[in-house]
C-alpha positions as CSV (number, residue, x, y, z in Angstrom):
1,M,-32.8,115.0,94.8
2,T,-31.3,118.5,94.2
3,L,-33.2,121.0,92.1
4,A,-31.0,123.0,89.8
5,L,-32.2,126.2,88.1
6,R,-30.4,128.2,85.4
7,S,-31.3,131.9,84.8
8,R,-29.7,134.8,83.0
9,T,-30.0,138.3,84.5
10,V,-28.3,141.6,84.7
11,V,-26.7,143.0,87.8
12,N,-28.7,146.1,88.9
13,E,-27.4,149.5,90.1
14,D,-27.3,148.2,93.7
15,H,-24.9,145.4,92.6
16,A,-27.6,142.8,93.2
17,V,-29.3,140.1,91.1
18,T,-32.8,138.8,91.6
19,L,-34.0,135.2,90.8
20,R,-37.7,134.5,90.8
21,A,-38.8,130.9,90.2
22,P,-42.1,129.2,91.2
23,E,-40.0,126.0,91.9
24,L,-38.5,127.7,94.9
25,T,-40.2,127.1,98.2
26,P,-40.4,130.2,100.5
27,G,-38.1,129.7,103.5
28,A,-35.9,127.0,101.8
29,T,-32.2,127.3,102.1
30,V,-30.4,127.5,98.7
31,E,-26.9,127.7,97.4
32,V,-26.3,130.4,94.8
33,I,-23.3,130.4,92.4
34,V,-22.9,133.5,90.2
35,L,-20.9,133.1,87.0
36,V,-19.9,136.5,85.5
37,E,-19.7,136.4,81.7
38,Q,-16.2,137.1,80.4
39,A,-17.2,140.2,78.5
40,A,-18.4,141.8,81.7
41,A,-15.5,140.8,83.8
42,N,-12.4,143.0,84.3
43,Q,-9.6,141.5,82.2
44,T,-6.1,142.3,83.2
45,G,-4.6,140.9,80.0
46,P,-5.3,139.1,76.7
47,S,-7.3,135.9,76.6
48,F,-5.4,132.6,76.3
49,L,-6.4,132.3,72.6
50,D,-5.3,135.9,71.8
51,A,-2.0,135.3,73.7
52,T,-1.2,132.1,71.8
53,K,-2.5,132.8,68.3
54,D,0.9,133.8,67.0
55,I,2.8,130.8,68.4
56,R,4.4,128.8,65.6
57,I,5.3,125.2,66.1
58,D,8.0,123.6,63.9
59,A,6.6,120.2,63.0
60,P,6.0,118.3,59.8
61,A,2.7,119.0,58.0
62,D,1.5,115.5,58.7
63,Y,2.5,115.5,62.4
64,S,-1.0,115.0,63.7
65,T,-1.5,111.8,61.6
66,N,2.0,110.5,62.4
67,F,2.2,111.6,66.1
68,D,2.6,108.0,67.4
69,D,5.4,107.4,65.0
70,A,7.3,110.5,66.1
71,L,6.6,109.9,69.8
72,Y,7.6,106.3,69.7
73,A,10.2,106.4,66.9
74,N,12.4,103.7,68.3
75,R,9.4,101.3,68.8
76,G,8.5,101.0,65.1
77,A,5.6,102.6,63.2
78,T,2.0,101.7,63.6
79,H,-0.2,101.0,60.6
80,R,-3.7,102.5,60.6
81,S,-5.0,99.0,61.0
82,G,-3.3,98.9,64.4
83,R,-0.6,96.4,63.3
84,R,3.0,97.5,63.9
85,H,5.8,97.2,61.4
86,H,9.5,97.6,62.1
87,R,11.6,100.0,60.2
88,H,14.7,98.6,58.6
89,G,17.6,100.7,57.7
């Protein structure tokens, strides 16, 4: 079984991190994955959310509740009960 440890630390002035855990056996081979928090990473542009916050989509107000009807308009609408009805007209 693989042992997984999670720890938060700060990179020191030597650009290094230290992990101390009694669960680690001296001499054991381990794999280390470092995830740098977004605030500390160098960003070259706006985040996805910032870049897309002003996008406007032209859709009916009830689009999310009638999505299937819009997507499958020529198949007939679906009632909330799951039964389909056909449009006449």
